[in-house]
C-alpha positions in Angstrom: 7.0 -8.6 242.4 10.2 -11.2 243.1 13.5 -9.8 242.2 14.0 -12.1 239.4 11.2 -10.4 237.6 12.3 -6.9 238.7 15.8 -7.9 237.5 14.6 -9.2 233.9 12.6 -6.0 233.4 15.6 -4.2 234.3 17.5 -5.8 231.9 14.9 -5.5 229.0 14.8 -1.8 229.5 18.5 -1.5 229.1 18.3 -3.5 226.0 15.9 -1.2 224.4 17.7 2.1 225.5 20.6 0.5 223.6 18.5 -0.3 220.9 16.9 3.1 220.6 20.3 4.8 220.8 21.7 2.9 217.9 18.5 3.8 215.9 19.2 7.2 216.9 22.6 7.2 215.6 21.8 5.1 212.4 19.0 8.0 211.6 21.4 10.7 212.3 24.0 9.3 210.0 21.4 8.8 206.9 20.1 12.2 207.4 23.7 13.8 207.0 24.5 11.6 204.3 20.6 12.8 202.7 21.8 16.5 203.8 25.2 16.0 202.0 23.6 14.6 198.9 21.0 17.2 198.7 23.9 20.0 198.6 26.4 18.3 196.3 23.0 17.5 193.9 21.3 21.0 194.8 22.4 22.8 191.6 21.4 19.9 189.4 18.0 19.1 191.2 17.1 23.1 190.5 18.6 23.1 187.0 16.2 19.7 186.3 13.6 21.5 187.8 13.6 25.0 186.3 15.6 24.2 182.9 12.7 23.3 180.9 9.9 26.0 182.2 8.6 27.8 179.8 7.8 30.9 181.5 11.9 31.2 182.1 12.8 30.8 178.6 13.7 34.2 176.7 11.2 35.5 174.7 12.2 39.1 173.9 15.6 40.9 173.7 15.3 44.5 173.9 18.1 46.4 172.2 18.7 50.0 172.4 19.4 51.4 170.3 17.8 49.6 167.9 20.2 49.6 165.2 22.7 48.0 167.2 20.3 45.1 166.6 22.0 43.8 163.3 25.4 43.8 165.3 24.4 41.4 168.1 22.1 39.2 166.1 25.1 36.9 164.6 27.3 37.4 167.5 24.6 36.2 170.0 22.1 34.2 168.1 19.8 36.4 170.2 16.9 34.4 169.0 18.1 31.6 170.7 19.4 32.3 174.2 17.8 29.9 176.1 16.5 29.8 180.0 16.7 33.4 181.2 17.5 32.0 185.0 21.0 30.3 183.9 21.9 33.1 181.4 25.8 33.7 182.3 25.4 38.0 182.2 29.2 37.9 182.4 30.0 35.4 179.5 27.3 37.5 177.7 29.0 40.8 178.3 32.2 39.7 177.3 30.8 38.6 173.7 29.2 41.8 173.2 32.6 43.9 174.1 34.4 42.0 171.8 31.9 43.7 168.8 34.4 46.2 167.7 31.5 49.2 167.0 30.5 48.7 170.6 31.9 51.3 173.2 30.2 50.1 176.2 27.3 47.8 177.4 25.0 47.0 180.2 23.1 44.1 180.2 20.0 43.1 182.6 17.7 40.2 183.2 13.7 41.2 183.3 11.8 38.4 184.8 10.3 36.1 183.6 11.7 36.3 180.1 13.2 39.5 179.0 16.6 40.3 178.0 17.9 43.9 178.0 20.6 45.0 176.2 21.8 48.7 176.1 24.6 49.5 174.2 27.0 52.7 173.4 28.0 52.7 169.6 31.1 54.0 168.8 31.2 57.4 166.9 33.3 58.6 164.1 35.5 61.2 165.5 38.6 61.8 162.9 39.1 60.7 159.5 42.6 59.6 158.4 43.6 59.8 155.1 45.8 57.4 153.5 46.8 56.5 149.9 44.7 53.5 149.8 41.7 55.3 151.0 40.1 56.7 154.4 39.6 55.4 157.6 37.4 56.6 160.4 38.3 56.2 164.0 36.8 57.0 167.2 38.4 59.0 170.2 39.9 55.5 171.4 41.7 55.1 167.9 39.2 52.3 167.1 38.8 51.7 163.2 35.0 52.0 162.7 32.6 52.4 159.8 31.2 55.6 159.4 27.5 55.5 158.9 27.3 59.5 159.2 28.4 61.9 156.8 32.2 62.7 157.2 31.9 66.5 156.9 32.3 67.6 160.3 35.3 64.8 161.0 38.8 66.0 161.8 41.2 65.4 159.0 44.3 63.9 160.1 47.8 62.9 158.2 50.7 61.3 160.0 49.2 58.2 161.9 49.8 54.9 161.3 47.0 52.3 161.9 47.0 48.5 162.4 44.1 46.0 161.9 41.6 47.3 164.2 42.9 50.6 165.5 46.0 52.9 165.4 49.3 51.3 166.5 50.7 51.6 169.8 53.4 54.0 169.6 50.5 56.3 167.7 48.4 56.7 170.9 50.1 59.9 172.2 48.9 61.2 168.7 45.2 61.1 170.0 45.9 63.2 173.0 47.2 65.7 170.7 44.5 65.9 168.6 42.2 66.1 171.5 44.0 69.1 173.2 44.0 70.9 169.6 40.1 70.6 169.1 40.0 71.6 172.9 41.8 74.7 172.5 40.8 75.4 168.9 37.2 75.4 169.9 37.9 77.2 173.4 39.3 80.6 171.8 37.0 80.0 169.2 39.8 80.1 166.5 37.2 79.0 163.4 36.2 83.1 163.7 39.3 83.5 161.6 40.9 80.0 160.5 38.7 77.1 159.7 40.8 74.0 160.4 40.6 71.7 157.2 43.4 69.3 158.1 45.9 68.2 160.8 49.2 66.8 159.8 51.4 65.4 162.7 54.8 65.4 161.5 56.7 65.1 164.7 55.9 65.9 168.4 57.6 69.3 167.7 55.7 69.7 164.4 52.1 70.0 164.1 50.4 71.6 161.3 47.0 72.7 161.3 46.0 73.9 157.6 43.1 75.8 156.0 42.6 74.6 152.4 39.4 76.1 151.8 40.6 78.4 149.2 43.4 76.9 147.3 45.2 80.3 146.5 45.4 81.3 150.0 46.4 78.0 151.5 47.2 79.2 155.2 48.7 77.2 157.8 49.4 77.3 161.6 52.4 75.5 163.0 52.4 74.2 166.5 54.3 71.8 168.9 52.5 68.9 170.5 53.0 70.2 174.2 51.5 73.5 176.3 48.6 73.4 173.6 46.9 76.3 175.4 49.4 78.5 176.0 50.1 78.4 171.8 46.3 79.0 171.0 46.2 82.0 173.3 48.8 83.5 171.0 47.4 82.4 167.8 44.2 83.9 169.0 45.8 87.3 169.3 47.6 87.4 166.3 44.3 86.4 164.6 42.2 88.7 166.3 44.8 91.5 164.8 44.8 90.1 161.7 41.1 90.6 161.6 40.9 94.2 162.9 43.8 95.7 160.4 42.6 93.2 157.3 46.2 91.7 156.9 46.4 87.8 155.5 49.0 85.3 156.6 50.6 82.6 154.9 51.8 80.9 158.0 52.0 81.3 161.9 54.5 79.6 163.6 53.6 79.3 167.2 56.2 77.5 168.6 58.1 79.8 169.7 58.3 82.4 172.6 57.6 84.9 169.8 55.7 83.4 167.2 56.8 84.0 163.9 54.2 85.4 161.1 54.3 85.6 157.3 52.1 88.1 156.0 50.6 88.3 152.5 51.6 91.0 150.4 48.3 93.5 150.0 47.6 94.1 146.6 47.1 97.6 145.5 44.5 98.9 143.2 46.0 101.2 140.8 
């Protein structure tokens, strides 16, 4: 082979290498562009693929307890929740939390087509007596409808209420009520004194009333502080009354030495 032919061959190889390099560069650029497009449109592509798949459409909504279903139906439109894959659990939970009868909730997806909603419903704890009627509240002070008999609920006077709950400046009274309930039960005060009503006048004056016998209306007066200590003293006085047969009109446990006004015992002539 002549030198001229070798030179031509060499030039052709160099040209081919350059073309090959350019093709490789163009292919790489196109690949990167394609990858970016896939990344940017990935969600849309997946949505287009799965959105209308019948298998992922919500076909069943399990609500526990079942009696909570009517509360959820109007708020969530649970008959038309769409695709389970793309259902926003956080947004759904937010909507359930706004239902005033719901205390808390837990929502889960059960693939392929079932949504489960577990809720804890608020329970009436106390009833507030107002001239306009009776208002039921739960332990957080939320106003709710009472679906059960109010006979076992604490009757309360002296708490202001707003539209959906007790007023903000009245929250401390909930703590007072819970402390009374706790120590009243702990020291088994109901053996001698059945508490029918609690009247909160001010932090230093809370009246527990027993109106079972209107002729023998009895009351116990305490403060909103040191509740356990006061009930300890009340228990001792009530036990003594039980042993001696004495009855009382009131016990004022706000002092270091509680004041007691006993009823005059009637004697048979």
